[in-house]
C-alpha positions as CSV (number, residue, x, y, z in Angstrom):
1,M,-1.8,21.2,-2.0
2,D,-4.1,24.2,-2.1
3,L,-7.8,24.1,-1.6
4,E,-8.7,24.5,-5.3
5,E,-6.4,21.5,-6.2
6,Q,-8.0,19.5,-3.5
7,V,-11.5,20.2,-4.7
8,L,-10.5,19.4,-8.3
9,N,-8.7,16.2,-7.4
10,T,-11.8,15.1,-5.4
11,I,-14.0,15.6,-8.5
12,K,-11.5,13.8,-10.7
13,K,-11.2,10.8,-8.3
14,A,-15.0,10.4,-8.2
15,G,-15.2,10.0,-12.0
16,K,-18.6,11.5,-12.1
17,P,-20.2,14.9,-11.7
18,L,-20.6,15.9,-8.0
19,S,-22.5,18.5,-6.0
20,A,-20.7,20.8,-3.7
21,G,-22.0,18.9,-0.7
22,Q,-20.7,15.6,-2.1
23,I,-17.3,17.2,-2.8
24,A,-17.2,18.5,0.8
25,E,-18.1,15.1,2.2
26,L,-15.7,13.1,0.0
27,G,-12.8,15.5,0.3
28,G,-13.2,16.1,4.0
29,I,-13.4,19.9,3.4
30,D,-15.7,22.5,5.0
31,R,-18.7,23.2,2.7
32,K,-18.0,27.0,2.8
33,E,-14.4,26.4,1.7
34,V,-15.6,24.2,-1.1
35,D,-17.9,27.0,-2.4
36,K,-15.0,29.5,-2.3
37,A,-12.7,27.1,-4.2
38,M,-15.4,26.2,-6.7
39,K,-16.0,29.9,-7.5
40,K,-12.4,30.3,-8.4
41,L,-12.3,27.0,-10.4
42,K,-15.5,28.1,-12.4
43,T,-14.0,31.5,-13.1
44,S,-10.7,29.9,-14.4
45,G,-12.7,27.4,-16.5
46,K,-11.3,24.3,-14.7
47,I,-14.7,22.9,-13.9
48,T,-18.0,22.8,-15.8
49,S,-21.6,22.0,-15.0
50,P,-23.1,19.2,-17.0
51,K,-26.4,19.6,-15.1
52,V,-27.7,22.0,-12.5
53,C,-25.7,22.0,-9.3
54,F,-23.3,19.2,-10.4
55,W,-19.7,19.8,-11.4
56,E,-17.0,17.9,-13.4
57,P,-13.5,18.8,-14.6
58,A,-13.5,20.8,-17.8
59,K,-12.5,18.8,-20.9
């Protein structure tokens, strides 16, 4: 599984919007790697932000 999939799956499993720090903690991923993956996920439209600094899967 690549890093973007891992980040997306972590968000989906949580069932609620998460911050990058929470994603890193829950997924056991380095925070810098989470930021890189999230940038790609945002660009591709796979995650959205319901409130500042929190992310959820796009609907």
